[in-house]
BALOBA-1460 file (C-alpha; in Angstrom, 3 decimals):
// residues 338
<rec num="1" residu="m" x="-5.938" y="-34.415" z="20.178"/>
<rec num="2" residu="f" x="-2.284" y="-33.279" z="20.332"/>
<rec num="3" residu="e" x="-1.527" y="-31.309" z="23.405"/>
<rec num="4" residu="n" x="-0.343" y="-34.237" z="25.447"/>
<rec num="5" residu="s" x="1.640" y="-35.712" z="22.769"/>
<rec num="6" residu="t" x="5.320" y="-34.016" z="22.501"/>
<rec num="7" residu="s" x="7.709" y="-37.029" z="21.062"/>
<rec num="8" residu="t" x="8.235" y="-36.536" z="17.563"/>
<rec num="9" residu="s" x="10.823" y="-39.502" z="17.377"/>
<rec num="10" residu="v" x="9.966" y="-42.653" z="15.027"/>
<rec num="11" residu="t" x="11.663" y="-45.972" z="15.427"/>
<rec num="12" residu="s" x="11.783" y="-48.873" z="13.420"/>
<rec num="13" residu="s" x="9.209" y="-50.939" z="15.540"/>
<rec num="14" residu="d" x="6.451" y="-48.511" z="14.516"/>
<rec num="15" residu="v" x="4.130" y="-50.387" z="12.358"/>
<rec num="16" residu="y" x="1.227" y="-49.011" z="10.508"/>
<rec num="17" residu="a" x="-1.526" y="-50.533" z="8.257"/>
<rec num="18" residu="s" x="-1.666" y="-49.790" z="4.630"/>
<rec num="19" residu="i" x="-4.556" y="-50.026" z="2.340"/>
<rec num="20" residu="s" x="-4.972" y="-50.019" z="-1.332"/>
<rec num="21" residu="p" x="-6.864" y="-47.242" z="-2.770"/>
<rec num="22" residu="e" x="-9.792" y="-49.526" z="-4.516"/>
<rec num="23" residu="d" x="-10.102" y="-50.589" z="-0.532"/>
<rec num="24" residu="m" x="-10.506" y="-47.089" z="0.531"/>
<rec num="25" residu="v" x="-13.873" y="-45.853" z="1.833"/>
<rec num="26" residu="i" x="-14.349" y="-42.384" z="2.489"/>
<rec num="27" residu="g" x="-17.218" y="-41.421" z="5.252"/>
<rec num="28" residu="d" x="-17.911" y="-38.778" z="7.646"/>
<rec num="29" residu="d" x="-15.627" y="-40.498" z="10.106"/>
<rec num="30" residu="v" x="-12.530" y="-40.311" z="8.097"/>
<rec num="31" residu="v" x="-9.984" y="-37.545" z="7.436"/>
<rec num="32" residu="l" x="-7.976" y="-37.795" z="4.020"/>
<rec num="33" residu="i" x="-4.710" y="-36.043" z="4.416"/>
<rec num="34" residu="d" x="-2.373" y="-35.475" z="1.304"/>
<rec num="35" residu="l" x="1.590" y="-34.811" z="2.394"/>
<rec num="36" residu="r" x="2.663" y="-33.859" z="-0.655"/>
<rec num="37" residu="s" x="3.694" y="-30.482" z="-1.393"/>
<rec num="38" residu="y" x="1.092" y="-27.697" z="-2.200"/>
<rec num="39" residu="d" x="2.039" y="-27.295" z="-5.926"/>
<rec num="40" residu="f" x="1.657" y="-30.905" z="-6.648"/>
<rec num="41" residu="y" x="-1.413" y="-30.972" z="-4.409"/>
<rec num="42" residu="s" x="-2.941" y="-28.038" z="-6.379"/>
<rec num="43" residu="k" x="-2.398" y="-30.028" z="-9.626"/>
<rec num="44" residu="g" x="-4.444" y="-33.121" z="-8.476"/>
<rec num="45" residu="h" x="-5.453" y="-34.774" z="-5.383"/>
<rec num="46" residu="i" x="-8.125" y="-37.299" z="-4.191"/>
<rec num="47" residu="q" x="-11.328" y="-35.330" z="-3.621"/>
<rec num="48" residu="g" x="-11.877" y="-34.743" z="-0.070"/>
<rec num="49" residu="a" x="-8.194" y="-34.799" z="0.837"/>
<rec num="50" residu="v" x="-6.919" y="-31.556" z="2.828"/>
<rec num="51" residu="n" x="-3.011" y="-30.898" z="2.167"/>
<rec num="52" residu="l" x="-0.968" y="-31.077" z="5.035"/>
<rec num="53" residu="s" x="2.634" y="-29.576" z="4.236"/>
<rec num="54" residu="l" x="5.329" y="-27.707" z="6.083"/>
<rec num="55" residu="p" x="8.224" y="-25.512" z="4.574"/>
<rec num="56" residu="r" x="11.558" y="-27.116" z="5.076"/>
<rec num="57" residu="s" x="12.875" y="-24.736" z="7.714"/>
<rec num="58" residu="l" x="9.669" y="-25.352" z="9.694"/>
<rec num="59" residu="w" x="9.664" y="-29.184" z="9.084"/>
<rec num="60" residu="m" x="13.364" y="-29.008" z="10.590"/>
<rec num="61" residu="r" x="12.468" y="-26.992" z="13.711"/>
<rec num="62" residu="f" x="9.783" y="-29.909" z="13.951"/>
<rec num="63" residu="l" x="11.836" y="-32.585" z="14.279"/>
<rec num="64" residu="k" x="14.336" y="-31.105" z="16.496"/>
<rec num="65" residu="q" x="11.001" y="-30.350" z="18.713"/>
<rec num="66" residu="r" x="11.207" y="-26.459" z="18.364"/>
<rec num="67" residu="f" x="8.093" y="-26.160" z="16.537"/>
<rec num="68" residu="n" x="4.621" y="-28.493" z="17.747"/>
<rec num="69" residu="v" x="3.047" y="-29.542" z="14.911"/>
<rec num="70" residu="g" x="0.280" y="-30.023" z="17.678"/>
<rec num="71" residu="s" x="-0.340" y="-26.230" z="17.373"/>
<rec num="72" residu="l" x="-1.664" y="-26.923" z="13.934"/>
<rec num="73" residu="g" x="-5.106" y="-27.623" z="15.188"/>
<rec num="74" residu="r" x="-5.122" y="-23.630" z="16.090"/>
<rec num="75" residu="f" x="-4.102" y="-22.750" z="12.612"/>
<rec num="76" residu="l" x="-6.727" y="-24.897" z="10.729"/>
<rec num="77" residu="m" x="-9.696" y="-22.391" z="10.204"/>
<rec num="78" residu="s" x="-12.752" y="-23.677" z="8.325"/>
<rec num="79" residu="p" x="-16.457" y="-24.552" z="9.357"/>
<rec num="80" residu="d" x="-15.783" y="-27.815" z="7.322"/>
<rec num="81" residu="t" x="-16.602" y="-30.755" z="9.361"/>
<rec num="82" residu="k" x="-13.110" y="-32.505" z="8.404"/>
<rec num="83" residu="y" x="-11.565" y="-29.867" z="9.704"/>
<rec num="84" residu="d" x="-13.271" y="-30.221" z="13.200"/>
<rec num="85" residu="l" x="-12.303" y="-33.785" z="13.174"/>
<rec num="86" residu="l" x="-8.881" y="-33.061" z="12.581"/>
<rec num="87" residu="k" x="-9.007" y="-30.871" z="15.449"/>
<rec num="88" residu="n" x="-11.167" y="-32.577" z="18.069"/>
<rec num="89" residu="p" x="-11.216" y="-36.300" z="16.613"/>
<rec num="90" residu="t" x="-13.437" y="-38.678" z="17.980"/>
<rec num="91" residu="q" x="-13.091" y="-42.402" z="19.062"/>
<rec num="92" residu="n" x="-14.115" y="-43.475" z="15.761"/>
<rec num="93" residu="t" x="-11.887" y="-40.949" z="13.553"/>
<rec num="94" residu="r" x="-9.610" y="-42.682" z="10.994"/>
<rec num="95" residu="f" x="-6.754" y="-40.709" z="9.661"/>
<rec num="96" residu="i" x="-5.408" y="-41.820" z="5.910"/>
<rec num="97" residu="f" x="-2.491" y="-40.589" z="4.792"/>
<rec num="98" residu="y" x="-0.870" y="-40.559" z="1.450"/>
<rec num="99" residu="d" x="2.334" y="-39.108" z="-0.127"/>
<rec num="100" residu="a" x="3.520" y="-39.424" z="-3.942"/>
<rec num="101" residu="n" x="4.378" y="-43.139" z="-4.090"/>
<rec num="102" residu="t" x="5.377" y="-45.101" z="-0.945"/>
<rec num="103" residu="t" x="4.605" y="-48.488" z="-0.934"/>
<rec num="104" residu="l" x="6.560" y="-49.896" z="2.026"/>
<rec num="105" residu="l" x="7.534" y="-47.754" z="5.225"/>
<rec num="106" residu="e" x="10.709" y="-49.671" z="5.025"/>
<rec num="107" residu="d" x="11.521" y="-47.680" z="1.951"/>
<rec num="108" residu="i" x="11.355" y="-44.204" z="3.557"/>
<rec num="109" residu="s" x="13.608" y="-42.893" z="6.273"/>
<rec num="110" residu="e" x="12.296" y="-42.275" z="9.783"/>
<rec num="111" residu="d" x="12.026" y="-38.539" z="9.483"/>
<rec num="112" residu="d" x="10.293" y="-38.893" z="6.321"/>
<rec num="113" residu="p" x="6.836" y="-36.745" z="6.757"/>
<rec num="114" residu="l" x="4.525" y="-39.965" z="5.905"/>
<rec num="115" residu="r" x="6.321" y="-41.719" z="8.903"/>
<rec num="116" residu="v" x="6.548" y="-39.034" z="11.262"/>
<rec num="117" residu="y" x="2.682" y="-37.908" z="10.911"/>
<rec num="118" residu="m" x="1.377" y="-41.177" z="11.305"/>
<rec num="119" residu="h" x="3.550" y="-41.696" z="14.401"/>
<rec num="120" residu="y" x="2.669" y="-38.468" z="15.885"/>
<rec num="121" residu="f" x="-1.289" y="-38.906" z="15.021"/>
<rec num="122" residu="s" x="-1.102" y="-42.386" z="16.507"/>
<rec num="123" residu="l" x="0.098" y="-41.283" z="19.992"/>
<rec num="124" residu="s" x="-3.422" y="-40.133" z="21.014"/>
<rec num="125" residu="g" x="-4.642" y="-43.617" z="20.305"/>
<rec num="126" residu="n" x="-6.088" y="-42.288" z="16.760"/>
<rec num="127" residu="h" x="-6.572" y="-44.904" z="13.977"/>
<rec num="128" residu="v" x="-4.051" y="-44.155" z="11.183"/>
<rec num="129" residu="c" x="-3.149" y="-46.041" z="7.981"/>
<rec num="130" residu="f" x="-1.709" y="-44.878" z="4.573"/>
<rec num="131" residu="i" x="-2.342" y="-45.492" z="1.020"/>
<rec num="132" residu="k" x="-0.305" y="-47.995" z="-0.530"/>
<rec num="133" residu="g" x="1.744" y="-46.552" z="-3.626"/>
<rec num="134" residu="g" x="0.503" y="-43.040" z="-2.586"/>
<rec num="135" residu="f" x="-1.052" y="-40.662" z="-5.164"/>
<rec num="136" residu="d" x="0.532" y="-42.334" z="-8.017"/>
<rec num="137" residu="t" x="-1.065" y="-45.484" z="-7.804"/>
<rec num="138" residu="a" x="-4.552" y="-43.932" z="-6.718"/>
<rec num="139" residu="k" x="-4.989" y="-41.409" z="-9.600"/>
<rec num="140" residu="e" x="-4.563" y="-44.697" z="-11.786"/>
<rec num="141" residu="t" x="-7.238" y="-46.989" z="-9.608"/>
<rec num="142" residu="l" x="-9.415" y="-43.652" z="-8.670"/>
<rec num="143" residu="n" x="-8.999" y="-41.469" z="-11.731"/>
<rec num="144" residu="h" x="-12.965" y="-40.541" z="-11.158"/>
<rec num="145" residu="m" x="-11.857" y="-38.903" z="-8.028"/>
<rec num="146" residu="i" x="-8.976" y="-37.097" z="-8.836"/>
<rec num="147" residu="v" x="-9.932" y="-33.307" z="-8.637"/>
<rec num="148" residu="t" x="-7.753" y="-29.842" z="-8.890"/>
<rec num="149" residu="e" x="-9.783" y="-27.572" z="-6.559"/>
<rec num="150" residu="s" x="-8.364" y="-26.842" z="-3.005"/>
<rec num="151" residu="i" x="-11.028" y="-27.228" z="-0.377"/>
<rec num="152" residu="g" x="-9.824" y="-24.421" z="1.203"/>
<rec num="153" residu="l" x="-7.139" y="-25.359" z="3.903"/>
<rec num="154" residu="f" x="-5.651" y="-22.273" z="5.638"/>
<rec num="155" residu="f" x="-2.433" y="-22.294" z="7.834"/>
<rec num="156" residu="s" x="-1.313" y="-19.044" z="9.500"/>
<rec num="157" residu="c" x="2.009" y="-19.196" z="11.301"/>
<rec num="158" residu="v" x="1.207" y="-16.528" z="14.242"/>
<rec num="159" residu="i" x="2.963" y="-16.072" z="17.604"/>
<rec num="160" residu="p" x="1.126" y="-16.838" z="19.509"/>
<rec num="161" residu="r" x="-2.453" y="-15.640" z="18.294"/>
<rec num="162" residu="v" x="-4.571" y="-16.899" z="15.331"/>
<rec num="163" residu="i" x="-6.594" y="-14.118" z="12.836"/>
<rec num="164" residu="p" x="-10.132" y="-15.477" z="11.707"/>
<rec num="165" residu="s" x="-10.161" y="-16.967" z="8.471"/>
<rec num="166" residu="l" x="-10.557" y="-15.158" z="5.378"/>
<rec num="167" residu="s" x="-12.135" y="-16.025" z="2.094"/>
<rec num="168" residu="p" x="-9.836" y="-15.675" z="-1.061"/>
<rec num="169" residu="h" x="-12.026" y="-12.634" z="-2.119"/>
<rec num="170" residu="s" x="-12.249" y="-10.934" z="1.195"/>
<rec num="171" residu="v" x="-10.335" y="-7.795" z="2.020"/>
<rec num="172" residu="p" x="-10.233" y="-6.411" z="5.419"/>
<rec num="173" residu="k" x="-11.394" y="-2.747" z="6.108"/>
<rec num="174" residu="s" x="-8.814" y="-0.243" z="6.943"/>
<rec num="175" residu="e" x="-7.696" y="-0.567" z="10.558"/>
<rec num="176" residu="l" x="-9.038" y="2.861" z="11.321"/>
<rec num="177" residu="g" x="-6.520" y="4.375" z="8.877"/>
<rec num="178" residu="l" x="-2.771" y="4.029" z="8.517"/>
<rec num="179" residu="n" x="-0.869" y="2.994" z="11.710"/>
<rec num="180" residu="f" x="2.883" y="4.437" z="11.058"/>
<rec num="181" residu="f" x="5.871" y="3.091" z="12.973"/>
<rec num="182" residu="l" x="9.670" y="2.930" z="13.173"/>
<rec num="183" residu="d" x="11.600" y="6.337" z="13.915"/>
<rec num="184" residu="n" x="9.263" y="8.900" z="14.089"/>
<rec num="185" residu="g" x="6.642" y="6.929" z="12.033"/>
<rec num="186" residu="f" x="7.766" y="6.761" z="8.410"/>
<rec num="187" residu="m" x="6.027" y="3.201" z="7.312"/>
<rec num="188" residu="a" x="2.574" y="1.766" z="7.292"/>
<rec num="189" residu="i" x="1.329" y="-1.663" z="6.254"/>
<rec num="190" residu="g" x="-1.834" y="-1.854" z="4.427"/>
<rec num="191" residu="s" x="-4.348" y="-3.460" z="1.880"/>
<rec num="192" residu="e" x="-4.742" y="-2.769" z="-1.862"/>
<rec num="193" residu="q" x="-7.850" y="-1.002" z="-0.811"/>
<rec num="194" residu="d" x="-5.840" y="1.248" z="1.100"/>
<rec num="195" residu="a" x="-3.703" y="2.060" z="-1.832"/>
<rec num="196" residu="h" x="-6.454" y="2.690" z="-3.899"/>
<rec num="197" residu="n" x="-7.867" y="5.012" z="-1.807"/>
<rec num="198" residu="i" x="-6.298" y="8.480" z="-2.750"/>
<rec num="199" residu="t" x="-7.948" y="10.512" z="0.006"/>
<rec num="200" residu="l" x="-6.747" y="8.312" z="2.482"/>
<rec num="201" residu="l" x="-3.095" y="8.654" z="0.765"/>
<rec num="202" residu="q" x="-3.546" y="12.247" z="0.895"/>
<rec num="203" residu="q" x="-4.646" y="12.394" z="4.340"/>
<rec num="204" residu="y" x="-1.673" y="10.647" z="5.813"/>
<rec num="205" residu="n" x="0.446" y="12.428" z="3.328"/>
<rec num="206" residu="v" x="2.198" y="9.055" z="1.906"/>
<rec num="207" residu="t" x="4.851" y="9.834" z="-0.472"/>
<rec num="208" residu="h" x="6.153" y="6.452" z="-1.340"/>
<rec num="209" residu="v" x="4.107" y="2.988" z="-2.106"/>
<rec num="210" residu="l" x="5.514" y="-0.375" z="-2.168"/>
<rec num="211" residu="n" x="3.420" y="-2.859" z="-3.688"/>
<rec num="212" residu="c" x="3.935" y="-6.499" z="-3.306"/>
<rec num="213" residu="t" x="1.319" y="-7.801" z="-5.450"/>
<rec num="214" residu="p" x="1.331" y="-8.437" z="-9.580"/>
<rec num="215" residu="m" x="-1.759" y="-6.024" z="-9.383"/>
<rec num="216" residu="d" x="-1.450" y="-2.445" z="-11.117"/>
<rec num="217" residu="f" x="-1.160" y="0.605" z="-9.172"/>
<rec num="218" residu="h" x="-4.163" y="2.869" z="-9.062"/>
<rec num="219" residu="p" x="-3.269" y="5.635" z="-11.757"/>
<rec num="220" residu="e" x="-3.625" y="8.823" z="-9.805"/>
<rec num="221" residu="v" x="-0.839" y="7.155" z="-7.340"/>
<rec num="222" residu="f" x="1.878" y="7.953" z="-9.629"/>
<rec num="223" residu="a" x="0.953" y="11.637" z="-9.615"/>
<rec num="224" residu="t" x="2.121" y="11.943" z="-5.738"/>
<rec num="225" residu="c" x="4.136" y="9.104" z="-4.889"/>
<rec num="226" residu="k" x="7.247" y="7.466" z="-5.543"/>
<rec num="227" residu="t" x="6.214" y="3.861" z="-6.369"/>
<rec num="228" residu="l" x="7.870" y="0.280" z="-6.609"/>
<rec num="229" residu="q" x="5.996" y="-2.985" z="-7.584"/>
<rec num="230" residu="i" x="7.482" y="-6.381" z="-6.427"/>
<rec num="231" residu="p" x="5.266" y="-9.236" z="-7.929"/>
<rec num="232" residu="i" x="5.214" y="-11.740" z="-4.786"/>
<rec num="233" residu="y" x="2.651" y="-14.310" z="-4.840"/>
<rec num="234" residu="d" x="1.196" y="-15.535" z="-1.410"/>
<rec num="235" residu="n" x="1.867" y="-19.136" z="-1.473"/>
<rec num="236" residu="n" x="3.996" y="-22.299" z="-0.243"/>
<rec num="237" residu="a" x="6.339" y="-22.046" z="-3.395"/>
<rec num="238" residu="q" x="6.971" y="-18.191" z="-3.168"/>
<rec num="239" residu="d" x="10.913" y="-17.233" z="-2.503"/>
<rec num="240" residu="l" x="11.208" y="-14.277" z="-0.574"/>
<rec num="241" residu="f" x="14.783" y="-13.713" z="-0.181"/>
<rec num="242" residu="g" x="15.003" y="-12.882" z="-3.704"/>
<rec num="243" residu="h" x="13.190" y="-9.582" z="-3.196"/>
<rec num="244" residu="l" x="14.313" y="-8.491" z="-0.102"/>
<rec num="245" residu="k" x="17.416" y="-6.264" z="-1.286"/>
<rec num="246" residu="q" x="15.269" y="-4.342" z="-3.844"/>
<rec num="247" residu="a" x="12.300" y="-3.632" z="-1.315"/>
<rec num="248" residu="f" x="14.893" y="-2.815" z="1.554"/>
<rec num="249" residu="e" x="16.547" y="-0.221" z="-0.597"/>
<rec num="250" residu="f" x="13.233" y="1.356" z="-1.577"/>
<rec num="251" residu="i" x="12.126" y="1.397" z="2.203"/>
<rec num="252" residu="q" x="15.477" y="2.952" z="2.863"/>
<rec num="253" residu="i" x="15.139" y="5.564" z="0.615"/>
<rec num="254" residu="a" x="11.956" y="6.925" z="2.362"/>
<rec num="255" residu="r" x="13.271" y="6.366" z="5.722"/>
<rec num="256" residu="i" x="16.158" y="8.960" z="4.993"/>
<rec num="257" residu="t" x="13.710" y="11.517" z="3.284"/>
<rec num="258" residu="p" x="12.738" y="14.252" z="5.096"/>
<rec num="259" residu="d" x="8.984" y="13.944" z="6.132"/>
<rec num="260" residu="a" x="8.350" y="10.611" z="3.755"/>
<rec num="261" residu="k" x="5.735" y="8.152" z="4.575"/>
<rec num="262" residu="l" x="5.834" y="5.115" z="3.232"/>
<rec num="263" residu="l" x="2.767" y="2.603" z="2.718"/>
<rec num="264" residu="v" x="3.855" y="-1.207" z="2.033"/>
<rec num="265" residu="h" x="0.833" y="-2.998" z="0.694"/>
<rec num="266" residu="c" x="-0.474" y="-6.551" z="-0.732"/>
<rec num="267" residu="h" x="-3.729" y="-7.630" z="-1.570"/>
<rec num="268" residu="a" x="-5.093" y="-7.539" z="2.504"/>
<rec num="269" residu="g" x="-1.994" y="-6.428" z="4.321"/>
<rec num="270" residu="i" x="-1.843" y="-9.660" z="6.279"/>
<rec num="271" residu="s" x="0.675" y="-11.889" z="4.870"/>
<rec num="272" residu="r" x="2.914" y="-10.472" z="1.799"/>
<rec num="273" residu="s" x="3.478" y="-6.862" z="2.979"/>
<rec num="274" residu="v" x="3.684" y="-7.631" z="6.751"/>
<rec num="275" residu="s" x="6.391" y="-10.270" z="5.787"/>
<rec num="276" residu="l" x="8.656" y="-7.596" z="4.037"/>
<rec num="277" residu="a" x="8.303" y="-5.435" z="6.836"/>
<rec num="278" residu="i" x="9.212" y="-8.111" z="9.250"/>
<rec num="279" residu="a" x="12.311" y="-8.676" z="7.424"/>
<rec num="280" residu="y" x="13.030" y="-5.085" z="7.253"/>
<rec num="281" residu="v" x="12.933" y="-4.469" z="10.648"/>
<rec num="282" residu="m" x="14.799" y="-7.962" z="11.560"/>
<rec num="283" residu="w" x="17.750" y="-6.769" z="9.465"/>
<rec num="284" residu="t" x="17.837" y="-3.079" z="10.303"/>
<rec num="285" residu="e" x="16.924" y="-3.647" z="14.332"/>
<rec num="286" residu="k" x="18.747" y="-6.628" z="14.339"/>
<rec num="287" residu="m" x="15.939" y="-8.626" z="15.625"/>
<rec num="288" residu="s" x="14.694" y="-12.206" z="15.494"/>
<rec num="289" residu="y" x="11.642" y="-13.495" z="13.802"/>
<rec num="290" residu="e" x="9.766" y="-13.506" z="16.972"/>
<rec num="291" residu="d" x="10.693" y="-10.254" z="17.852"/>
<rec num="292" residu="g" x="10.399" y="-8.397" z="14.265"/>
<rec num="293" residu="y" x="6.811" y="-10.147" z="14.152"/>
<rec num="294" residu="k" x="5.500" y="-8.754" z="17.591"/>
<rec num="295" residu="l" x="6.679" y="-5.013" z="16.722"/>
<rec num="296" residu="v" x="5.029" y="-5.248" z="13.213"/>
<rec num="297" residu="l" x="1.663" y="-6.793" z="15.038"/>
<rec num="298" residu="k" x="1.650" y="-3.996" z="17.303"/>
<rec num="299" residu="h" x="0.926" y="-1.798" z="14.266"/>
<rec num="300" residu="r" x="-0.748" y="-3.985" z="12.404"/>
<rec num="301" residu="s" x="-3.158" y="-6.336" z="14.184"/>
<rec num="302" residu="i" x="-3.878" y="-8.643" z="11.379"/>
<rec num="303" residu="a" x="-0.534" y="-9.287" z="10.749"/>
<rec num="304" residu="s" x="0.071" y="-13.090" z="9.599"/>
<rec num="305" residu="p" x="2.748" y="-14.341" z="7.365"/>
<rec num="306" residu="n" x="1.934" y="-17.483" z="5.610"/>
<rec num="307" residu="l" x="3.962" y="-20.639" z="6.796"/>
<rec num="308" residu="n" x="6.530" y="-20.544" z="3.720"/>
<rec num="309" residu="f" x="7.352" y="-17.038" z="4.528"/>
<rec num="310" residu="a" x="7.608" y="-17.492" z="8.108"/>
<rec num="311" residu="g" x="9.884" y="-20.299" z="7.614"/>
<rec num="312" residu="q" x="12.131" y="-18.347" z="5.491"/>
<rec num="313" residu="l" x="11.989" y="-15.426" z="7.839"/>
<rec num="314" residu="l" x="12.901" y="-18.057" z="11.147"/>
<rec num="315" residu="v" x="16.010" y="-19.357" z="8.867"/>
<rec num="316" residu="l" x="16.640" y="-15.438" z="8.003"/>
<rec num="317" residu="g" x="16.958" y="-15.097" z="11.718"/>
<rec num="318" residu="r" x="19.911" y="-17.360" z="12.035"/>
<rec num="319" residu="y" x="22.049" y="-14.982" z="9.937"/>
<rec num="320" residu="i" x="20.791" y="-11.411" z="11.055"/>
<rec num="321" residu="n" x="24.189" y="-10.591" z="12.298"/>
<rec num="322" residu="s" x="26.166" y="-11.088" z="9.198"/>
<rec num="323" residu="s" x="28.416" y="-8.537" z="7.828"/>
<rec num="324" residu="s" x="26.068" y="-7.825" z="4.567"/>
<rec num="325" residu="l" x="22.358" y="-8.694" z="3.530"/>
<rec num="326" residu="d" x="24.059" y="-10.170" z="0.290"/>
<rec num="327" residu="i" x="25.822" y="-12.955" z="2.738"/>
<rec num="328" residu="a" x="22.833" y="-13.044" z="5.191"/>
<rec num="329" residu="i" x="20.565" y="-14.240" z="2.068"/>
<rec num="330" residu="e" x="23.197" y="-16.570" z="0.603"/>
<rec num="331" residu="s" x="23.737" y="-18.392" z="3.708"/>
<rec num="332" residu="a" x="20.087" y="-18.644" z="4.721"/>
<rec num="333" residu="t" x="19.518" y="-19.898" z="0.771"/>
<rec num="334" residu="q" x="21.995" y="-22.508" z="1.227"/>
<rec num="335" residu="f" x="20.532" y="-23.621" z="4.934"/>
<rec num="336" residu="l" x="17.337" y="-24.219" z="3.020"/>
<rec num="337" residu="s" x="18.646" y="-25.983" z="0.042"/>
<rec num="338" residu="k" x="20.461" y="-28.740" z="2.195"/>
């Protein structure tokens, strides 16, 4: 669908049809796309809509043609037929977009996601249109079709690979134990299952455990390990920068302690723990996000930060040579707030 479409420029001559919510017909050949942030989507959306929103940092890279949204087809992981249509549309496929409240395209800027996505999707000859008045109008007209449950659109910013989709309740089994890296091998990334396996921790002589989730430690961990808990949520709204200094200090203590072994874990050892590990190696080894990711990936083959974390780390990479971590974080935060 997207591979031959590289232009992201939108012009005032681009004209797209709008439809009223009451005239919308959802069939097997229709893909309904909600362009609002995931927070708003999760609070209420039109039944059957998928959520498509990029963190600000990645959106800016896309507008500068540094990030190809054509790759989204590779990041969509679900057996649902709507995702099949999104990745491989037919001649009859129709894409219906909506944002919060746009009525006229003339009222929004040329780099607004609604205009950019419709332009981009139309380049391959696909039929595109938008709901006049957006969600605010639709929720009044289609009250019976407004739902809060997500139908499971998963994005994974992976360079350059894609991992299989996991259900929200599945946890991958340990990757043949713990794989330690950096220096002589003091840090490993794992899952909550690993962290609760006291035998495994003893087998690898783990002395420090960094828990990146709101979930409690296994009670027996406190007897043998130094611990730190940083409650991070794996979603599109979570700020990562505010936790880096505390995490780095704990990791550094383990690094300089003779014979110490550190386990950094989250629920599945895929996104949150991986993101903190990437941030740490980026800062201490002065690496770009891409290089930091590749290093971590060698030792955690299912490593896959969510797009929000990947976007923040990409921006952090701009300031990796700052004189202090505080300055780097402040600069990256200001960049994202512009």
